[in-house]
N, C-alpha and C positions, 0 to 999 in steps of 0.2 A: 207110262213111266213106272209101271208096277214092277216090284221086285219079286223074285222067286221066294216063296215062303221057306223058312228053315224049320225043319221038324227034328225030332230026336233021331230020325233015321237018315235024313238027307241033308246035305250041305254042299256048298259050292266046292268044286274040286280045286279051286285056286286058293282056298283058305285053309289054314292049318289051325286047329283048335289047340293052342299052346299057352294061352294066357291064364294064369292062376289068379285066385282071389287076392293074394298079396300083390301081384302085378297090377291089378285094377286099383287097389288102394293107393299104391305108389303113383300110378298114372294120374289118378284124380288129384292127389296132393300137388304133384308137379305142374299140372295144367291150371289148377285154380289159383295157387299162390303165384302171382305174377306182379305186374306193375301197379295194379290198383291198390294193393295193400300198403304201398309206400306213401300214399297220400290219404288213404281212407280215414285214419283217425282224426285228422284235422277237419275233413269234410263232414264227418259224422258229428263232431263236436259243434261245428257251426250250424248244422241243420237240425240236430236232435237234442243238443244240449245235454242235460243230465240223463236223458233217455237213450244215450248213445249205445250202451251195451245192450239194452232191450231191443233196439232197432237192428243191431247187428245179429243177435240171436234169432229174431223173427225172420230176417233175410236168409239166414242159413237154413231155417226150417222150410221156407218157401223153396229155396234151391233144392233141398232134399226131395220135396214132393214132386217138383217138376222133373228132376233127374229120374225118379222112379217111373214116372209116366213115360218119359222118353225111352227108358230101358225096355219097357214092354213093347212100344211101337217099333223100336229099332230091331227087335228080335224077329219081326215079320219079314225082314228083307235080307237078301244075301249080298247086298252091295252098300257101300257108303253113299252119302249124299245128304243125309240128315233131314231136317224139317221141310225143306223144299219138296223132296220126294214124298214125304209123308202127307203133306198137304195136298199135293197133286192126286195122290191115290185116294185120299178120303173125300176131298171136296172138288176135285177137278183142276184142270190146267190153269184156270184163272187164279185160283187160290194159290197154286204152286208158284206162279209168277210173283204174286204179292209177297209171299214168304221169302222167295229167292231175292227179291229186291230189298226187303228188310234185312236179309242176311248181308247183302252187299253194303247197304248204308251203315249197318252196325259195325262192320269191320273197318269201313272208312273212318268213321268217327272214333272208333277205339284206337286206331293207329295214331290219330291226332292227340288223343288223351294220353296215350303212353309216351309219345314224343315229348309232350309238355312235362310229364313227370321226369323223364330222363334229363331234360334241360334244367329243371328246378334242382335236382340233386347234383347235376353236373356243375351248376353254379357254386355249389358248396366246395367243389374241388378246384374249379377255375372261375373265380368271381366275374370274369369278363362276360360270362354267359348270362349274367343278370341284365345286360344291356339289350334293348329290343333289337337293334340292328344286328348285333352279334348273334342273337337267337335266330333271326331270319336267315342269316348267312349259313349258320350251322344246320338248320332244317333243310335249306336248299341243297347243301352238300350231301346230307344224309339221304334225302329222297332221291337225288340224282344218282348217287353211288349205288343204292340198292336197286333202283330201276335198271341201271346199266348192267349190274351183275345178273339180274334175272332175265334181261333181254338176251344176254350172252348164252344162257342155258340154265335149265332147271337144276342140273347137278351142281353148278357154281353157286346157285342160291341156297341149295340144301347144305353145301359144304360150308358156306359162310355162316349159316345158322348154327352148324355144329361147332364151329370155332368159338362162337360167342355163347354157347350153351354151357356156361360155367355153373358151378354149385352156387345156388342162391338161398337155399333154405337155412344153412348152418348159421350165418350171422343173425338171421331173424330168430332162430331158436335161442341164441344167446340173449338177445334183447327180450324175448318172451320169458326166458328164465328170470330175467331181472324183474319182470312183472310180478312173479311170485314173491320175490324178495321185498317188493314195494307194497305188497298188499296191506300192510299195517300202517303205511304212511297215509296221511290225509290227502284227499284229492284236491286238485286246484279248482278254483272257481270256474264254473261253466255257465253259459246262458241258460235261463230257465226252460223247462220243457215247452215246446210250442213256439219258442221265440224265433225259430228259423223255419226253413222249408222242410217239413218233416217228410213229405213225399219225395222231395229231391234227395234227402239223406238216405231214404230207403233205396233209391235207385243207385246212389253212389256205392252203398254197401253191396248191392247186387252186382254192380260192375266188378267189384273186387272178388265176387264169387263165381263169375262166369268161367267156363271151361270144364264144368262137370260133365258135359255131354259127350266128351271124347270117349270115355269108357263104354257108354251105352251104344254108340254106333259101331263098336267093335264086337258086337254080339256073336258074329260068325266066327270069331277067332278065340272065343273063350271056351275052356275045357268043359265047364259045367255051367252054362249060362243061366239055367233055371235057379241055381243056388248061389252063384258067385257074383252076378252082375249087380243085383241090388245090394248085396253085402259089401262089394267092393266100393260102390259109389257112396253108400252111407258110412262105411269105415273111413274112406278118404275125407269125406266132408266132416266127420267127427274130429279127425286130426286137424283139419283146417280150422274148425270151430275152436279147438283148444288153443292153437297158435294165435288166431285172430283175437280171441278173448284176452289172452295174456298180453299181447301187443297193445291192445286198447287200454288195459289196466296200466301198463308201463307208461304209456303216453299220458293218461289222465293224471298219474302221480308225478311224473317227472317234467312235463312240459308246462310252463306257467301259463302261456296264452295259446292253448292248443288249437282253438278255433281259427287262429290267424297264422299258424305255423306253416311255412312253405315246405319244410322238410321234417315232418313230425317224427319219423323213426330215427333220423339222424340226431335230432334234438334229444330224444329219449336215450339213444345210445351214448351220447356225450355225457348225459347226467349219470348214467349207470356205469359207463366204462371209461369215461374221459375222452379227450379229443381224438385219440386213435380209434375209438369205437365209432365216432361220427364219420370219420374218413372211411372206415371199413364198410359201414352201411351205405354211405353215399356211392362208393365204388361198386358195391353189390347192386344197388338200384340202377346205376348207369348200364352195367353189363347185362343185367337181367332185361332191362327195357330194350337194349340194343338187340339182344337175341330174339326177343318177341317181335320186334319190328322187322327183322329179316324174314321171319316165318310169315308174318302178315303180308309183306310185299310179295312173297312167293304165292300165297293162297288167294289173296283178295282179287287180283286180276282174273284168276281162273273162274270166279263166280260170274263176273261180267262176260267172260268168254263163253261160259255154259249158257247163260241167258241168251246171248247172241246166237249160239249154235242151235238153240231151240226155236229161233225165230222171234224172240221177244225183244231184242235189242238190234241196233244196226248191224248188218252182216259183217261190216268191216271189223267189228270188235272180235269176231270169230276167226279172223285171218291169222295164219301162222307164218312166221318168218321162215322162208324156205331153207336158209342156211343153218339157222340155229334151232329150228323146230320149236319155237316159243311163241306165245300169243303177244307179239311185240306191241301191237296197237292197243290191246287191252291193258298191257302193263303201262304204257306211256300215258294213256287217258287216266288210269287209276292213280298214277304218280302225280299228275297235275291236280286231281281232286284231293289227294292226300295232302299235298303241299298247301293248297288253299285252306283246307280245314285246320291244319296245324298252325299256320301263321295267324289265323283270324279268330280262333276259338280259345276259350279258357278250359282248364281241365274239367271243372264242374259242368260246364255246358256240354262239352264233348262226351264226357262219361255219362251224363244224364241222357243225352240223345242216343248213345249206343245202347245203354241199358233199356230204354223204352223200346227200341227196335228189337232187342233180343227178347224182352218179355213178351212182346206180341208174337214173335216167332215161336217161342216155347209154348205160349198159350195155344197156338194153332196145333201143336203136337199133342197137348193135353186134350183138346177137342177131338183130334183124330183118334185118340185112344178109345173114346166113347163110340165113335162111328164105326171104327174097324172091328171093335169087339162085338157090336150088335150085328154087323153085316157078315163078318167072316168067322165069327166064333173066337174061341180062346187062342191067344198067341202062344208061341213056344215059351215065352217068359210071361207069366201071369202075375201081376202085382196085386196083392190083396187090397181090396177097397179102391181099385184103380179109378173107376168113374167118380167116386166121391173125392179122391185126391185131385182128380182133374178139375172138377167143378170148383173146389176150394182154391186151387192154384190160379185158375182163371179169374175168379172174383178178387183175390188178393192182388193179382197183377193189375187188374183194371183199377182197383182202388188206389194203388200206388201211383199209377200214371195220372189218374184223375186228381190226386192231391198235389201234384207237382205244379209249382209256379214257374214263371219265366217263359221264354220263347221257344224252348225245345219242342214242346208239344205242337205248337203252330208250325215250326220248321219241319218236323217229321211228317206232319200231315201234308204240307206242301210238297215235300220230296217224294212221298208215295204217289200223290196226285200227278206230279210231273212224270214220274216213271210210267204210270199207267197211261197217261196221255201219249207219251212217246211210243209206247208199245202199240197203242191203238192206231196211231198214224202209220207205223211201220207195217203192221198187219193189213191195214187198209190198202196201202200202196202195193203190197205184194198180192192183193186179191186172195188172201188166205181164207180158208173156210172158218166160220165162227168157232171160237174155242168152246168145247163142250164143258158143261158144268156138272 
C-alpha cells in the first residue's frame, strides 16, 4: 500500500498544484467548524467547569501538533487515503487494518453525534422533535433517505451535499462578536474544576476540532507544500481558536445554566440578539448538520468497502451494484449501524467514542512520522521538532483517553476486538497468507 513519494521535482501527473496558503486556511476553517461547536460549550461546562476555556485551548494546541505531524507524513504520498495507508506503510498491514477500522468506527459514531445535535436544535424550531418517538421516526427517515440517495449513485449523494452546504460560519461570527461585547459582564456560576469528567470534556472539545487533517492529505495539490501546508493548518486553527474562544465566552456570560443547556449557542444568541437570533442559529445548526450527514453517508460506507476489497471484511461488502455502480451492500450495512447508534446513544457518548477512535488514529500517524523519518529520511515537508511533537501528541492523547470515565472506552475496545476477530475468521476461511508485520 506504499505511495509514490513526492519530491520537489516529481509529482503525480493527475494532480494539479493549485492550492494556495489562503485556500488551506479557508479549507481548515470550513472543515473544523461543524456540528460539534453547536453543543461543545455545554459539554465543556459540564465536564470541565471553570476550566472550560483552558481545556478548549489545550485541545486546540493538541490538534495543531497532530495536524503538523500529519502534514509531514501525508507529504510522502501521492494519493489520499490518510492514516490507514500511513499505518500500513510504517507498521504493516495489520496496523493498517486496525487504523482503518478505527476510522470506520469514528465516522459511524460521529454521524450519530451530529444527528443528535441536529435533532436538539431542530426541536427549537419544531418542538415535536423533543419527543422520543418523533426523534426515532425522524432519524429513520433521514438515514433511509440518505442511504437511498447514495445507493442511487455517487453523483446524487454529492449533489445532495452541495444543496445543503449553506453558509454556516456567519451566524457564529455574530454570536462570537457578542462574546467580545460581553467580556465585561460577570460569568454565570459553573461547577468547580474537577467536578465533572475532565477527560471526557477534553474529548468533547477534540470532537469539535476534528477535520483539520483535510488540508494535510492534499499535499500533492498545494503550490508550495513545504511552506504553505503547516502555515495553512495553523492559520486555520488560529481562526477556529478565536471563534471558539469568543463563542465560549458568550455562552459563559449569557447562558445561566450552561452545563445543562441543550442548545447553548441558540441560548447565547437569544440573549445577545433576541428570539430571531436563536432561530437563526438553530436553523444554521440544522442545515450545517444535515450537510455534514450527507457527506458522511457518502464517505463512511466507502471505508467498509475498502476494507472488504483488501480482504479484511466479508467480500460481499465490496460488491458493486451493476446498474448504479455504487457499493450498495456497504451503504445498507452502514446505514443500519448508523441508525442503531443514533437512536441508542447520547451526544456525549457518541462524540466521546468518536474522539477516542480519532485520537488513536491520529496517534498512529504521529508514530508513523518517527518510523518513516528514521527509515526513509526526510519527507518533502519536514516539520521542525517533528519527533518531539509526535511523542507529546501521543502522550497527551493517551492521557485524555485514560482520564475518561464511562463506558465508551470499554465499548471501543470491544468494537476493535470484534473487528479483529471478524477479520481473522475471514482470512482463515480464505486460506490467506499471514499478514506481514
